[in-house]
N, CA, C, O and the ligand as a Tripos MOL2 file, in Angstrom:
@<TRIPOS>MOLECULE
protein
  265   263    67     0     0
PROTEIN
NO_CHARGES

@<TRIPOS>ATOM
      1 N        -144.6130  -50.0530 -102.2340 N.3       1 MET1
      2 CA       -144.2490  -49.8660 -103.6500 C.3       1 MET1
      3 C        -145.4590  -49.3190 -104.3960 C.2       1 MET1
      4 O        -146.5750  -49.8200 -104.2550 O.2       1 MET1
      5 N        -145.2220  -48.3080 -105.1740 N.am      2 ASN2
      6 CA       -146.2960  -47.7550 -105.9940 C.3       2 ASN2
      7 C        -146.2330  -48.4010 -107.3670 C.2       2 ASN2
      8 O        -145.3380  -48.1000 -108.1570 O.2       2 ASN2
      9 N        -147.1770  -49.2850 -107.6540 N.am      3 LEU3
     10 CA       -147.1150  -50.0550 -108.8940 C.3       3 LEU3
     11 C        -147.2720  -49.1790 -110.1170 C.2       3 LEU3
     12 O        -146.8120  -49.5480 -111.1980 O.2       3 LEU3
     13 N        -147.9030  -48.0430 -109.9780 N.am      4 SER4
     14 CA       -148.1530  -47.2000 -111.1400 C.3       4 SER4
     15 C        -146.8670  -46.5810 -111.6680 C.2       4 SER4
     16 O        -146.8450  -46.0480 -112.7770 O.2       4 SER4
     17 N        -145.8060  -46.6470 -110.8900 N.am      5 THR5
     18 CA       -144.5630  -46.0500 -111.3530 C.3       5 THR5
     19 C        -143.6450  -47.0710 -112.0030 C.2       5 THR5
     20 O        -142.5970  -46.7100 -112.5390 O.2       5 THR5
     21 N        -144.0260  -48.3400 -111.9630 N.am      6 LEU6
     22 CA       -143.1760  -49.3650 -112.5490 C.3       6 LEU6
     23 C        -143.3100  -49.3660 -114.0680 C.2       6 LEU6
     24 O        -144.4120  -49.2600 -114.6060 O.2       6 LEU6
     25 N        -142.1970  -49.4860 -114.7370 N.am      7 GLN7
     26 CA       -142.2260  -49.5580 -116.1870 C.3       7 GLN7
     27 C        -142.5040  -50.9940 -116.6160 C.2       7 GLN7
     28 O        -141.9870  -51.9370 -116.0170 O.2       7 GLN7
     29 N        -143.3190  -51.1550 -117.6500 N.am      8 PRO8
     30 CA       -143.5880  -52.5100 -118.1370 C.3       8 PRO8
     31 C        -142.3020  -53.1550 -118.6670 C.2       8 PRO8
     32 O        -141.4620  -52.4910 -119.2750 O.2       8 PRO8
     33 N        -142.1720  -54.4230 -118.4300 N.am      9 ILE9
     34 CA       -141.0210  -55.1650 -118.9340 C.3       9 ILE9
     35 C        -141.5340  -56.3290 -119.7610 C.2       9 ILE9
     36 O        -142.6800  -56.7610 -119.6300 O.2       9 ILE9
     37 N        -140.6370  -56.8310 -120.6300 N.am     10 THR10
     38 CA       -141.0180  -57.9920 -121.4240 C.3      10 THR10
     39 C        -140.7570  -59.2480 -120.6080 C.2      10 THR10
     40 O        -139.6250  -59.5230 -120.2100 O.2      10 THR10
     41 N        -141.8000  -59.9880 -120.3730 N.am     11 VAL11
     42 CA       -141.6670  -61.2300 -119.6290 C.3      11 VAL11
     43 C        -142.2680  -62.3630 -120.4490 C.2      11 VAL11
     44 O        -143.1980  -62.1610 -121.2300 O.2      11 VAL11
     45 N        -141.7200  -63.5530 -120.2570 N.am     12 THR12
     46 CA       -142.2810  -64.7350 -120.9000 C.3      12 THR12
     47 C        -143.1670  -65.4410 -119.8850 C.2      12 THR12
     48 O        -142.7230  -65.8600 -118.8170 O.2      12 THR12
     49 N        -144.4100  -65.5550 -120.2510 N.am     13 CYS13
     50 CA       -145.3670  -66.1800 -119.3480 C.3      13 CYS13
     51 C        -144.9040  -67.5940 -119.0010 C.2      13 CYS13
     52 O        -144.6690  -68.4030 -119.8980 O.2      13 CYS13
     53 N        -144.7720  -67.8970 -117.7190 N.am     14 PRO14
     54 CA       -144.3120  -69.2380 -117.3220 C.3      14 PRO14
     55 C        -145.3560  -70.3100 -117.5970 C.2      14 PRO14
     56 O        -145.0680  -71.5010 -117.4780 O.2      14 PRO14
     57 N        -146.5410  -69.9070 -117.9570 N.am     15 ARG15
     58 CA       -147.6240  -70.8780 -118.1590 C.3      15 ARG15
     59 C        -147.8130  -71.1910 -119.6360 C.2      15 ARG15
     60 O        -147.8990  -72.3590 -120.0150 O.2      15 ARG15
     61 N        -147.8790  -70.1540 -120.4800 N.am     16 CYS16
     62 CA       -148.1490  -70.4170 -121.8910 C.3      16 CYS16
     63 C        -146.9940  -69.9700 -122.7820 C.2      16 CYS16
     64 O        -147.0800  -70.0510 -124.0080 O.2      16 CYS16
     65 N        -145.9180  -69.5000 -122.1610 N.am     17 GLN17
     66 CA       -144.6980  -69.1370 -122.8790 C.3      17 GLN17
     67 C        -144.8960  -67.9770 -123.8590 C.2      17 GLN17
     68 O        -144.1280  -67.8210 -124.8090 O.2      17 GLN17
     69 N        -145.9050  -67.1860 -123.6270 N.am     18 THR18
     70 CA       -146.1410  -66.0450 -124.4820 C.3      18 THR18
     71 C        -145.3930  -64.8320 -123.9340 C.2      18 THR18
     72 O        -145.4370  -64.5420 -122.7380 O.2      18 THR18
     73 N        -144.7130  -64.1390 -124.8250 N.am     19 GLU19
     74 CA       -144.0530  -62.9170 -124.3930 C.3      19 GLU19
     75 C        -145.0870  -61.8100 -124.2600 C.2      19 GLU19
     76 O        -145.9300  -61.6130 -125.1350 O.2      19 GLU19
     77 N        -145.0070  -61.1150 -123.1770 N.am     20 THR20
     78 CA       -145.9710  -60.0540 -122.9400 C.3      20 THR20
     79 C        -145.2930  -58.9160 -122.2030 C.2      20 THR20
     80 O        -144.2360  -59.0810 -121.5950 O.2      20 THR20
     81 N        -145.9220  -57.7720 -122.2730 N.am     21 GLN21
     82 CA       -145.4040  -56.6140 -121.5670 C.3      21 GLN21
     83 C        -146.2260  -56.3960 -120.3170 C.2      21 GLN21
     84 O        -147.4270  -56.1340 -120.3810 O.2      21 GLN21
     85 N        -145.5820  -56.5050 -119.2100 N.am     22 GLN22
     86 CA       -146.2730  -56.2010 -117.9710 C.3      22 GLN22
     87 C        -145.2820  -55.7160 -116.9440 C.2      22 GLN22
     88 O        -144.0680  -55.7950 -117.1340 O.2      22 GLN22
     89 N        -145.8170  -55.2160 -115.8610 N.am     23 ARG23
     90 CA       -144.9520  -54.5480 -114.8930 C.3      23 ARG23
     91 C        -144.2330  -55.5190 -113.9720 C.2      23 ARG23
     92 O        -143.1650  -55.2210 -113.4380 O.2      23 ARG23
     93 N        -144.8410  -56.6890 -113.7960 N.am     24 LEU24
     94 CA       -144.2490  -57.6390 -112.8660 C.3      24 LEU24
     95 C        -144.1230  -58.9970 -113.5370 C.2      24 LEU24
     96 O        -144.9350  -59.3580 -114.3890 O.2      24 LEU24
     97 N        -143.1010  -59.7440 -113.1460 N.am     25 TYR25
     98 CA       -142.9590  -61.0790 -113.6830 C.3      25 TYR25
     99 C        -144.0770  -61.9700 -113.1670 C.2      25 TYR25
    100 O        -144.4080  -61.9600 -111.9810 O.2      25 TYR25
    101 N        -144.6510  -62.7400 -114.0840 N.am     26 GLY26
    102 CA       -145.7120  -63.6470 -113.6880 C.3      26 GLY26
    103 C        -146.4950  -64.0530 -114.9130 C.2      26 GLY26
    104 O        -146.1280  -63.7170 -116.0390 O.2      26 GLY26
    105 N        -147.5750  -64.7760 -114.6920 N.am     27 PRO27
    106 CA       -148.4100  -65.2010 -115.8160 C.3      27 PRO27
    107 C        -148.9580  -64.0050 -116.5730 C.2      27 PRO27
    108 O        -149.1550  -62.9290 -116.0080 O.2      27 PRO27
    109 N        -149.2040  -64.2110 -117.8730 N.am     28 CYS28
    110 CA       -149.7500  -63.1340 -118.6750 C.3      28 CYS28
    111 C        -151.2040  -62.8700 -118.2700 C.2      28 CYS28
    112 O        -151.8030  -63.6110 -117.4920 O.2      28 CYS28
    113 N        -151.7330  -61.8060 -118.8180 N.am     29 ALA29
    114 CA       -153.0850  -61.4060 -118.4100 C.3      29 ALA29
    115 C        -154.0980  -62.4970 -118.6980 C.2      29 ALA29
    116 O        -155.0220  -62.7210 -117.9170 O.2      29 ALA29
    117 N        -153.9190  -63.1760 -119.8260 N.am     30 ASN30
    118 CA       -154.8600  -64.2410 -120.1720 C.3      30 ASN30
    119 C        -154.8070  -65.3710 -119.1510 C.2      30 ASN30
    120 O        -155.8350  -65.8790 -118.7010 O.2      30 ASN30
    121 N        -153.5800  -65.7500 -118.7980 N.am     31 CYS31
    122 CA       -153.4390  -66.8390 -117.8420 C.3      31 CYS31
    123 C        -153.9430  -66.4170 -116.4740 C.2      31 CYS31
    124 O        -154.5630  -67.2050 -115.7610 O.2      31 CYS31
    125 N        -153.6770  -65.1800 -116.1140 N.am     32 VAL32
    126 CA       -154.1730  -64.6960 -114.8310 C.3      32 VAL32
    127 C        -155.6900  -64.7760 -114.7980 C.2      32 VAL32
    128 O        -156.2870  -65.1520 -113.7890 O.2      32 VAL32
    129 N        -156.3060  -64.4120 -115.9280 N.am     33 ALA33
    130 CA       -157.7670  -64.4640 -115.9950 C.3      33 ALA33
    131 C        -158.2520  -65.9010 -115.8760 C.2      33 ALA33
    132 O        -159.2360  -66.1870 -115.1930 O.2      33 ALA33
    133 N        -157.5370  -66.8080 -116.5580 N.am     34 GLU34
    134 CA       -157.9370  -68.2100 -116.4820 C.3      34 GLU34
    135 C        -157.7390  -68.7620 -115.0760 C.2      34 GLU34
    136 O        -158.6020  -69.4530 -114.5350 O.2      34 GLU34
    137 N        -156.6000  -68.4470 -114.5040 N.am     35 LEU35
    138 CA       -156.3210  -68.9320 -113.1620 C.3      35 LEU35
    139 C        -157.3040  -68.3490 -112.1630 C.2      35 LEU35
    140 O        -157.7470  -69.0190 -111.2300 O.2      35 LEU35
    141 N        -157.6300  -67.0920 -112.3820 N.am     36 TYR36
    142 CA       -158.5520  -66.4530 -111.4640 C.3      36 TYR36
    143 C        -159.9240  -67.0990 -111.5530 C.2      36 TYR36
    144 O        -160.6330  -67.2300 -110.5550 O.2      36 TYR36
    145 N        -160.2870  -67.5040 -112.7770 N.am     37 ALA37
    146 CA       -161.5820  -68.1630 -112.9470 C.3      37 ALA37
    147 C        -161.5890  -69.5190 -112.2550 C.2      37 ALA37
    148 O        -162.6090  -69.9560 -111.7210 O.2      37 ALA37
    149 N        -160.4170  -70.1850 -112.2760 N.am     38 LYS38
    150 CA       -160.3370  -71.5060 -111.6520 C.3      38 LYS38
    151 C        -160.1760  -71.3980 -110.1380 C.2      38 LYS38
    152 O        -160.7870  -72.1370 -109.3660 O.2      38 LYS38
    153 N        -159.3350  -70.4540 -109.7510 N.am     39 PHE39
    154 CA       -159.0490  -70.3230 -108.3260 C.3      39 PHE39
    155 C        -159.2940  -68.8920 -107.8700 C.2      39 PHE39
    156 O        -158.3570  -68.1090 -107.7170 O.2      39 PHE39
    157 N        -160.5290  -68.5680 -107.6600 N.am     40 PRO40
    158 CA       -160.8230  -67.1820 -107.2300 C.3      40 PRO40
    159 C        -160.0760  -66.8450 -105.9450 C.2      40 PRO40
    160 O        -160.0830  -67.5950 -104.9680 O.2      40 PRO40
    161 N        -159.4470  -65.7050 -105.9920 N.am     41 GLY41
    162 CA       -158.7530  -65.2570 -104.7890 C.3      41 GLY41
    163 C        -157.3190  -65.7050 -104.7140 C.2      41 GLY41
    164 O        -156.5720  -65.2590 -103.8430 O.2      41 GLY41
    165 N        -156.9090  -66.6020 -105.6350 N.am     42 VAL42
    166 CA       -155.5400  -67.1120 -105.5790 C.3      42 VAL42
    167 C        -154.6550  -66.3730 -106.5610 C.2      42 VAL42
    168 O        -153.5600  -65.9340 -106.2110 O.2      42 VAL42
    169 N        -155.1220  -66.2360 -107.7790 N.am     43 ALA43
    170 CA       -154.3020  -65.6530 -108.8340 C.3      43 ALA43
    171 C        -154.4620  -64.1460 -108.8660 C.2      43 ALA43
    172 O        -155.0180  -63.5780 -109.8060 O.2      43 ALA43
    173 N        -153.9800  -63.5370 -107.8580 N.am     44 ARG44
    174 CA       -154.0000  -62.0820 -107.8510 C.3      44 ARG44
    175 C        -152.7290  -61.5700 -108.4920 C.2      44 ARG44
    176 O        -151.7600  -62.3080 -108.6710 O.2      44 ARG44
    177 N        -152.7500  -60.3320 -108.8230 N.am     45 GLU45
    178 CA       -151.5230  -59.7290 -109.3380 C.3      45 GLU45
    179 C        -150.4980  -59.7220 -108.2160 C.2      45 GLU45
    180 O        -150.7260  -59.1900 -107.1300 O.2      45 GLU45
    181 N        -149.3750  -60.3250 -108.5160 N.am     46 MET46
    182 CA       -148.3750  -60.4610 -107.4790 C.3      46 MET46
    183 C        -147.6540  -59.1410 -107.2650 C.2      46 MET46
    184 O        -147.3890  -58.3870 -108.2010 O.2      46 MET46
    185 N        -147.3600  -58.8980 -106.0520 N.am     47 SER47
    186 CA       -146.5780  -57.7110 -105.7370 C.3      47 SER47
    187 C        -145.5250  -58.0930 -104.7170 C.2      47 SER47
    188 O        -145.7560  -58.9030 -103.8190 O.2      47 SER47
    189 N        -144.3890  -57.4970 -104.8800 N.am     48 THR48
    190 CA       -143.3190  -57.8110 -103.9500 C.3      48 THR48
    191 C        -143.6020  -57.1720 -102.6080 C.2      48 THR48
    192 O        -144.2130  -56.1080 -102.5030 O.2      48 THR48
    193 N        -143.1490  -57.8400 -101.6230 N.am     49 GLU49
    194 CA       -143.3570  -57.3290 -100.2770 C.3      49 GLU49
    195 C        -142.5590  -56.0490 -100.1070 C.2      49 GLU49
    196 O        -141.3540  -56.0010 -100.3530 O.2      49 GLU49
    197 N        -143.2390  -55.0560  -99.6960 N.am     50 ASP50
    198 CA       -142.5820  -53.7490  -99.5930 C.3      50 ASP50
    199 C        -142.6940  -53.2090  -98.1840 C.2      50 ASP50
    200 O        -142.7770  -52.0010  -97.9590 O.2      50 ASP50
    201 N        -142.6950  -54.1120  -97.2700 N.am     51 TYR51
    202 CA       -142.8420  -53.6890  -95.8820 C.3      51 TYR51
    203 C        -141.4980  -53.2840  -95.3070 C.2      51 TYR51
    204 O        -140.5550  -54.0730  -95.2520 O.2      51 TYR51
    205 N        -141.4400  -52.0580  -94.8920 N.am     52 VAL52
    206 CA       -140.2290  -51.5670  -94.2390 C.3      52 VAL52
    207 C        -140.5800  -51.2520  -92.7980 C.2      52 VAL52
    208 O        -141.3650  -50.3480  -92.5120 O.2      52 VAL52
    209 N        -139.9920  -52.0060  -91.9150 N.am     53 PRO53
    210 CA       -140.3190  -51.7630  -90.5000 C.3      53 PRO53
    211 C        -139.8650  -50.3820  -90.0670 C.2      53 PRO53
    212 O        -138.7680  -49.9260  -90.3890 O.2      53 PRO53
    213 N        -140.7210  -49.7590  -89.3500 N.am     54 LYS54
    214 CA       -140.3570  -48.4340  -88.8480 C.3      54 LYS54
    215 C        -139.2570  -48.5540  -87.8120 C.2      54 LYS54
    216 O        -139.2660  -49.4240  -86.9410 O.2      54 LYS54
    217 N        -138.3370  -47.6660  -87.9450 N.am     55 MET55
    218 CA       -137.2450  -47.6740  -86.9880 C.3      55 MET55
    219 C        -137.4690  -46.5540  -85.9830 C.2      55 MET55
    220 O        -136.6910  -45.6070  -85.8650 O.2      55 MET55
    221 N        -138.5390  -46.7100  -85.2910 N.am     56 ASN56
    222 CA       -138.8300  -45.6970  -84.2740 C.3      56 ASN56
    223 C        -138.0330  -46.0040  -83.0140 C.2      56 ASN56
    224 O        -138.4380  -46.7910  -82.1580 O.2      56 ASN56
    225 N        -136.9130  -45.3650  -82.9450 N.am     57 VAL57
    226 CA       -136.0720  -45.5930  -81.7770 C.3      57 VAL57
    227 C        -136.4540  -44.5670  -80.7150 C.2      57 VAL57
    228 O        -135.9700  -43.4360  -80.6860 O.2      57 VAL57
    229 N        -137.3250  -45.0170  -79.8680 N.am     58 THR58
    230 CA       -137.7370  -44.1230  -78.7930 C.3      58 THR58
    231 C        -136.9740  -44.4750  -77.5240 C.2      58 THR58
    232 O        -136.9590  -45.6300  -77.0990 O.2      58 THR58
    233 N        -136.3730  -43.5240  -76.9520 N.am     59 PRO59
    234 CA       -135.5460  -43.8060  -75.7640 C.3      59 PRO59
    235 C        -136.3840  -43.9740  -74.5200 C.2      59 PRO59
    236 O        -136.1160  -43.3740  -73.4790 O.2      59 PRO59
    237 N        -137.4070  -44.8050  -74.6480 N.am     60 ASN60
    238 CA       -138.2760  -44.9500  -73.4760 C.3      60 ASN60
    239 C        -137.6590  -45.8560  -72.4220 C.2      60 ASN60
    240 O        -138.1000  -45.8960  -71.2730 O.2      60 ASN60
    241 N        -136.6270  -46.5840  -72.8420 N.am     61 ALA61
    242 CA       -135.9660  -47.4380  -71.8730 C.3      61 ALA61
    243 C        -134.8500  -46.6900  -71.1620 C.2      61 ALA61
    244 O        -134.2980  -47.1600  -70.1680 O.2      61 ALA61
    245 N        -134.5340  -45.5270  -71.6860 N.am     62 VAL62
    246 CA       -133.4660  -44.7460  -71.0710 C.3      62 VAL62
    247 C        -134.0630  -43.8800  -69.9740 C.2      62 VAL62
    248 O        -135.0420  -43.1610  -70.1710 O.2      62 VAL62
    249 N        -133.4620  -43.9740  -68.8680 N.am     63 ALA63
    250 CA       -133.9620  -43.1890  -67.7310 C.3      63 ALA63
    251 C        -133.7550  -41.7020  -68.0140 C.2      63 ALA63
    252 O        -132.6600  -41.2630  -68.3690 O.2      63 ALA63
    253 N        -134.8120  -40.9580  -67.8510 N.am     64 THR64
    254 CA       -134.6950  -39.5160  -68.0720 C.3      64 THR64
    255 C        -134.5220  -38.8490  -66.7120 C.2      64 THR64
    256 O        -135.4740  -38.4770  -66.0250 O.2      64 THR64
    257 N        -133.2700  -38.7280  -66.3800 N.am     65 LYS65
    258 CA       -132.9810  -38.1160  -65.0840 C.3      65 LYS65
    259 C        -132.4860  -36.6900  -65.2950 C.2      65 LYS65
    260 O        -131.8730  -36.3800  -66.3170 O.2      65 LYS65
    261 N        -132.7430  -35.8710  -64.3710 N.am     66 ASP66
    262 CA       -132.2320  -34.4970  -64.4270 C.3      66 ASP66
    263 C        -130.8200  -34.4300  -63.8850 C.2      66 ASP66
    264 O        -130.2220  -33.3550  -63.8510 O.2      66 ASP66
    265 ZN       -149.8710  -67.0340 -120.2510 Zn       67 ZN67
@<TRIPOS>BOND
     1     1     2 1
     2     2     3 1
     3     3     4 2
     4     3     5 am
     5     5     6 1
     6     6     7 1
     7     7     8 2
     8     7     9 am
     9     9    10 1
    10    10    11 1
    11    11    12 2
    12    11    13 am
    13    13    14 1
    14    14    15 1
    15    15    16 2
    16    15    17 am
    17    17    18 1
    18    18    19 1
    19    19    20 2
    20    19    21 am
    21    21    22 1
    22    22    23 1
    23    23    24 2
    24    23    25 am
    25    25    26 1
    26    26    27 1
    27    27    28 2
    28    27    29 am
    29    29    30 1
    30    30    31 1
    31    31    32 2
    32    31    33 am
    33    33    34 1
    34    34    35 1
    35    35    36 2
    36    35    37 am
    37    37    38 1
    38    38    39 1
    39    39    40 2
    40    39    41 am
    41    41    42 1
    42    42    43 1
    43    43    44 2
    44    43    45 am
    45    45    46 1
    46    46    47 1
    47    47    48 2
    48    47    49 am
    49    49    50 1
    50    50    51 1
    51    51    52 2
    52    51    53 am
    53    53    54 1
    54    54    55 1
    55    55    56 2
    56    55    57 am
    57    57    58 1
    58    58    59 1
    59    59    60 2
    60    59    61 am
    61    61    62 1
    62    62    63 1
    63    63    64 2
    64    63    65 am
    65    65    66 1
    66    66    67 1
    67    67    68 2
    68    67    69 am
    69    69    70 1
    70    70    71 1
    71    71    72 2
    72    71    73 am
    73    73    74 1
    74    74    75 1
    75    75    76 2
    76    75    77 am
    77    77    78 1
    78    78    79 1
    79    79    80 2
    80    79    81 am
    81    81    82 1
    82    82    83 1
    83    83    84 2
    84    83    85 am
    85    85    86 1
    86    86    87 1
    87    87    88 2
    88    87    89 am
    89    89    90 1
    90    90    91 1
    91    91    92 2
    92    91    93 am
    93    93    94 1
    94    94    95 1
    95    95    96 2
    96    95    97 am
    97    97    98 1
    98    98    99 1
    99    99   100 2
   100    99   101 am
   101   101   102 1
   102   102   103 1
   103   103   104 2
   104   103   105 am
   105   105   106 1
   106   106   107 1
   107   107   108 2
   108   107   109 am
   109   109   110 1
   110   110   111 1
   111   111   112 2
   112   111   113 am
   113   113   114 1
   114   114   115 1
   115   115   116 2
   116   115   117 am
   117   117   118 1
   118   118   119 1
   119   119   120 2
   120   119   121 am
   121   121   122 1
   122   122   123 1
   123   123   124 2
   124   123   125 am
   125   125   126 1
   126   126   127 1
   127   127   128 2
   128   127   129 am
   129   129   130 1
   130   130   131 1
   131   131   132 2
   132   131   133 am
   133   133   134 1
   134   134   135 1
   135   135   136 2
   136   135   137 am
   137   137   138 1
   138   138   139 1
   139   139   140 2
   140   139   141 am
   141   141   142 1
   142   142   143 1
   143   143   144 2
   144   143   145 am
   145   145   146 1
   146   146   147 1
   147   147   148 2
   148   147   149 am
   149   149   150 1
   150   150   151 1
   151   151   152 2
   152   151   153 am
   153   153   154 1
   154   154   155 1
   155   155   156 2
   156   155   157 am
   157   157   158 1
   158   158   159 1
   159   159   160 2
   160   159   161 am
   161   161   162 1
   162   162   163 1
   163   163   164 2
   164   163   165 am
   165   165   166 1
   166   166   167 1
   167   167   168 2
   168   167   169 am
   169   169   170 1
   170   170   171 1
   171   171   172 2
   172   171   173 am
   173   173   174 1
   174   174   175 1
   175   175   176 2
   176   175   177 am
   177   177   178 1
   178   178   179 1
   179   179   180 2
   180   179   181 am
   181   181   182 1
   182   182   183 1
   183   183   184 2
   184   183   185 am
   185   185   186 1
   186   186   187 1
   187   187   188 2
   188   187   189 am
   189   189   190 1
   190   190   191 1
   191   191   192 2
   192   191   193 am
   193   193   194 1
   194   194   195 1
   195   195   196 2
   196   195   197 am
   197   197   198 1
   198   198   199 1
   199   199   200 2
   200   199   201 am
   201   201   202 1
   202   202   203 1
   203   203   204 2
   204   203   205 am
   205   205   206 1
   206   206   207 1
   207   207   208 2
   208   207   209 am
   209   209   210 1
   210   210   211 1
   211   211   212 2
   212   211   213 am
   213   213   214 1
   214   214   215 1
   215   215   216 2
   216   215   217 am
   217   217   218 1
   218   218   219 1
   219   219   220 2
   220   219   221 am
   221   221   222 1
   222   222   223 1
   223   223   224 2
   224   223   225 am
   225   225   226 1
   226   226   227 1
   227   227   228 2
   228   227   229 am
   229   229   230 1
   230   230   231 1
   231   231   232 2
   232   231   233 am
   233   233   234 1
   234   234   235 1
   235   235   236 2
   236   235   237 am
   237   237   238 1
   238   238   239 1
   239   239   240 2
   240   239   241 am
   241   241   242 1
   242   242   243 1
   243   243   244 2
   244   243   245 am
   245   245   246 1
   246   246   247 1
   247   247   248 2
   248   247   249 am
   249   249   250 1
   250   250   251 1
   251   251   252 2
   252   251   253 am
   253   253   254 1
   254   254   255 1
   255   255   256 2
   256   255   257 am
   257   257   258 1
   258   258   259 1
   259   259   260 2
   260   259   261 am
   261   261   262 1
   262   262   263 1
   263   263   264 2
@<TRIPOS>SUBSTRUCTURE
     1 MET1         2 RESIDUE 1 A MET
     2 ASN2         6 RESIDUE 1 A ASN
     3 LEU3        10 RESIDUE 1 A LEU
     4 SER4        14 RESIDUE 1 A SER
     5 THR5        18 RESIDUE 1 A THR
     6 LEU6        22 RESIDUE 1 A LEU
     7 GLN7        26 RESIDUE 1 A GLN
     8 PRO8        30 RESIDUE 1 A PRO
     9 ILE9        34 RESIDUE 1 A ILE
    10 THR10       38 RESIDUE 1 A THR
    11 VAL11       42 RESIDUE 1 A VAL
    12 THR12       46 RESIDUE 1 A THR
    13 CYS13       50 RESIDUE 1 A CYS
    14 PRO14       54 RESIDUE 1 A PRO
    15 ARG15       58 RESIDUE 1 A ARG
    16 CYS16       62 RESIDUE 1 A CYS
    17 GLN17       66 RESIDUE 1 A GLN
    18 THR18       70 RESIDUE 1 A THR
    19 GLU19       74 RESIDUE 1 A GLU
    20 THR20       78 RESIDUE 1 A THR
    21 GLN21       82 RESIDUE 1 A GLN
    22 GLN22       86 RESIDUE 1 A GLN
    23 ARG23       90 RESIDUE 1 A ARG
    24 LEU24       94 RESIDUE 1 A LEU
    25 TYR25       98 RESIDUE 1 A TYR
    26 GLY26      102 RESIDUE 1 A GLY
    27 PRO27      106 RESIDUE 1 A PRO
    28 CYS28      110 RESIDUE 1 A CYS
    29 ALA29      114 RESIDUE 1 A ALA
    30 ASN30      118 RESIDUE 1 A ASN
    31 CYS31      122 RESIDUE 1 A CYS
    32 VAL32      126 RESIDUE 1 A VAL
    33 ALA33      130 RESIDUE 1 A ALA
    34 GLU34      134 RESIDUE 1 A GLU
    35 LEU35      138 RESIDUE 1 A LEU
    36 TYR36      142 RESIDUE 1 A TYR
    37 ALA37      146 RESIDUE 1 A ALA
    38 LYS38      150 RESIDUE 1 A LYS
    39 PHE39      154 RESIDUE 1 A PHE
    40 PRO40      158 RESIDUE 1 A PRO
    41 GLY41      162 RESIDUE 1 A GLY
    42 VAL42      166 RESIDUE 1 A VAL
    43 ALA43      170 RESIDUE 1 A ALA
    44 ARG44      174 RESIDUE 1 A ARG
    45 GLU45      178 RESIDUE 1 A GLU
    46 MET46      182 RESIDUE 1 A MET
    47 SER47      186 RESIDUE 1 A SER
    48 THR48      190 RESIDUE 1 A THR
    49 GLU49      194 RESIDUE 1 A GLU
    50 ASP50      198 RESIDUE 1 A ASP
    51 TYR51      202 RESIDUE 1 A TYR
    52 VAL52      206 RESIDUE 1 A VAL
    53 PRO53      210 RESIDUE 1 A PRO
    54 LYS54      214 RESIDUE 1 A LYS
    55 MET55      218 RESIDUE 1 A MET
    56 ASN56      222 RESIDUE 1 A ASN
    57 VAL57      226 RESIDUE 1 A VAL
    58 THR58      230 RESIDUE 1 A THR
    59 PRO59      234 RESIDUE 1 A PRO
    60 ASN60      238 RESIDUE 1 A ASN
    61 ALA61      242 RESIDUE 1 A ALA
    62 VAL62      246 RESIDUE 1 A VAL
    63 ALA63      250 RESIDUE 1 A ALA
    64 THR64      254 RESIDUE 1 A THR
    65 LYS65      258 RESIDUE 1 A LYS
    66 ASP66      262 RESIDUE 1 A ASP
    67 ZN67       265 GROUP 0 **** ****
């Protein structure tokens, strides 16, 4: 997912109940900063998992006979 293409949405911060505009649902920037100060490495900007497994169907199990 390319985060730069997401449009900001109005979300209510689940921590301080402040309405804010951001691209993803979660704590507002202030809370993220506070959480990050308390728990370095934990309060990162959340991103949805965007892993799409490659569907490389290679017929390597199929016998290639002439
Ligand atoms: Zn907040």
